[in-house]
N, C-alpha and C positions, 0 to 999 in steps of 0.2 A: 632297528630297535622300534618296537611298537610304542604307541603313546602311553599305554599303561605301564610298560617297563620304564619308560623315561620318567613318568611321574613317581613311580614307586622308588626310584633312585634319588629323588630330591630330598634334601634335608628339610626340616620343618621351616627354617628361615627362608630357604629358596622357594618352597611351596607357597609360603605366605606372600613373598615378594611377587611371585608369578600371579597369584590370585589378585593381588592389588593392581598389578599392571593390567590384567584383563578387565577388572572392574572400572579402572580409570578410562580405558579405551571405550568401554560401553557407555560410560557417562558422557564422554566427549561426543560420541556419535548421537546419543539421545539429545544432548544439549544443542548440537548443530541442527538436528531435525526440528526441535522446538523453536529455534531462532528462524529457520526457514519458514515454518508455518506462521510464526508471528509476523514476519516481514510480508508474507503473502496477504495476511489479513489486513495489515496496515495499508498496503498498496491498494487493495480492493476498496477499503473504506475511503482512502484519499481520492481514488478515481470516482467513487460515488459522490463524494462531496464536491469535487470539481465539476462534475456533470450537473449537479443541482445548482451550483453557483452560476454556471454558464447559462443554464435554462432560465433561471430567474433574471439574469442580466438581459437576455434576449427578449424575454417577456416585457421587461421594463422599457427597453428601447422601442419595442413595437408599440406599446401603449403610448409612450411619449410621442412617437412619430404620428400615430393615429390622431392623438389629441391636437397636435400641431397642425396637421392637415385639415382637421375639422374646423379649427379656429381661424385658419388663414385661407378661407375659400376666396376665390377671385371675386373682386367687387365689380359692379357695372359702372362705377364712376371712373372717370379718366384720372390719371395721376396728376397731382398738382404740379404746375410749372414752377421752375426755380425763379426766384426773384432777383 
């Protein structure tokens, strides 16, 4: 039986039910795609934010280390002897 013959034999209620089933299936597929796209965008943004945070933290540690090294240069005086 061809698809056209099958469809022509459907009652109005059966055709309506079949149409709704197809529409629901399409909506579920589209919703799944929207969710996947949204998750991908969220992951990309989270990755970008994490990289920015790590970069800033590395810069701050490097600046702090450089400042500490500059202020704690070795002195020419001998260390004080304990009393």
